[in-house]
C-alpha positions as CSV (number, residue, x, y, z in Angstrom):
1,X,10.6,-21.7,4.6
2,X,11.1,-19.9,1.6
3,X,7.6,-18.9,1.3
4,X,7.6,-17.2,4.6
5,X,10.9,-15.4,4.1
6,X,9.6,-14.0,1.0
7,X,6.4,-13.1,1.8
8,X,7.5,-9.3,2.3
9,X,8.6,-9.2,-1.1
10,X,5.4,-10.7,-2.4
11,X,3.4,-8.0,-0.4
12,X,5.5,-5.3,-1.9
13,X,5.0,-6.8,-5.4
14,X,1.3,-6.5,-4.9
15,X,1.5,-2.9,-3.6
16,X,3.6,-1.8,-6.5
17,X,0.7,-2.9,-8.8
18,X,-2.4,-2.0,-6.8
19,X,-3.1,0.8,-9.1
20,X,-3.0,-1.4,-12.3
21,X,-6.2,-2.9,-13.5
22,X,-4.6,-5.0,-15.9
23,X,-2.5,-6.9,-13.2
24,X,-3.5,-9.0,-10.1
25,X,-0.7,-10.2,-7.7
26,X,-2.5,-13.0,-5.9
27,X,-1.3,-15.8,-3.3
28,X,-2.7,-19.5,-3.5
29,X,-2.1,-22.4,-1.4
30,X,-1.4,-25.1,-3.8
31,X,-1.7,-27.7,-0.9
32,X,-5.3,-26.7,-0.3
33,X,-6.4,-25.8,-3.9
34,X,-6.1,-27.7,-7.1
35,X,-6.1,-25.8,-10.3
36,X,-6.5,-28.0,-13.5
37,X,-3.5,-28.2,-15.8
38,X,-1.4,-26.2,-13.4
39,X,1.7,-28.1,-12.3
40,X,3.4,-27.1,-9.1
41,X,6.9,-28.6,-8.9
42,X,8.3,-27.1,-5.9
43,X,7.3,-24.2,-3.5
44,X,7.0,-21.5,-3.8
45,X,6.1,-21.5,-7.5
46,X,5.3,-18.3,-9.3
47,X,3.3,-18.5,-12.4
48,X,2.0,-15.6,-14.6
49,X,-1.6,-16.1,-16.1
50,X,-2.1,-13.9,-19.2
51,X,-5.3,-12.3,-19.6
52,X,-7.2,-13.5,-22.8
53,X,-8.7,-16.8,-23.5
54,X,-6.3,-19.6,-24.7
55,X,-3.3,-17.9,-23.0
56,X,-0.7,-20.2,-21.9
57,X,0.6,-19.8,-18.1
58,X,4.1,-18.9,-17.8
59,X,6.5,-20.1,-15.1
60,X,8.6,-17.5,-13.4
61,X,12.4,-18.8,-12.9
62,X,14.1,-15.4,-12.3
63,X,15.6,-13.9,-9.3
64,X,13.1,-13.6,-6.2
65,X,13.8,-10.0,-5.9
66,X,10.9,-7.0,-6.2
67,X,12.7,-5.5,-9.1
68,X,13.3,-9.0,-11.1
69,X,9.4,-10.2,-10.4
70,X,8.1,-6.6,-11.2
71,X,9.9,-6.7,-14.6
72,X,8.5,-10.3,-15.3
73,X,4.9,-8.8,-14.9
74,X,5.9,-5.5,-16.8
75,X,7.1,-7.6,-19.7
76,X,4.1,-9.7,-19.9
77,X,6.0,-12.7,-18.5
78,X,9.0,-12.4,-20.8
79,X,11.8,-11.6,-18.7
80,X,12.4,-14.1,-16.1
81,X,10.3,-16.8,-17.8
82,X,11.3,-20.7,-17.6
83,X,10.1,-23.4,-19.6
84,X,6.4,-23.9,-19.7
85,X,4.8,-26.8,-18.3
86,X,4.5,-28.6,-21.6
87,X,8.1,-28.1,-22.2
88,X,8.7,-29.6,-18.8
89,X,6.6,-32.6,-19.6
90,X,8.2,-33.2,-23.0
91,X,11.7,-33.1,-21.3
92,X,10.5,-35.6,-18.7
93,X,8.9,-37.9,-21.3
94,X,12.1,-38.0,-23.3
95,X,14.2,-38.9,-20.1
96,X,11.8,-41.7,-19.1
97,X,12.6,-43.8,-22.6
98,X,16.2,-42.8,-22.7
99,X,18.7,-45.2,-21.7
100,X,21.6,-44.0,-19.7
101,X,25.0,-43.5,-21.9
102,X,27.4,-46.3,-21.5
103,X,31.1,-46.6,-22.3
104,X,31.7,-49.2,-25.1
105,X,35.0,-50.8,-26.0
């Protein structure tokens, strides 16, 4: 699927940052590993874990290109970021209790 098709791009991304001590590009199988408080909505899921205690995980929702993902890392997750897990959860909670709009006469 998508994961295998994009594997060469992920490998290039890792190679691009191999000399950087402050960035680690890692691959993890979410079907074989559970990470507390990290939600995986689809595959492949790309997340940025900023260094520092208390930092929030940032989802990547940009283009799946080497340049776009590199920019995401170089900007500390600002370029290409999507809504956080908390924002997604709040949106889902809001949808559960919401009634479908109806036409009224």
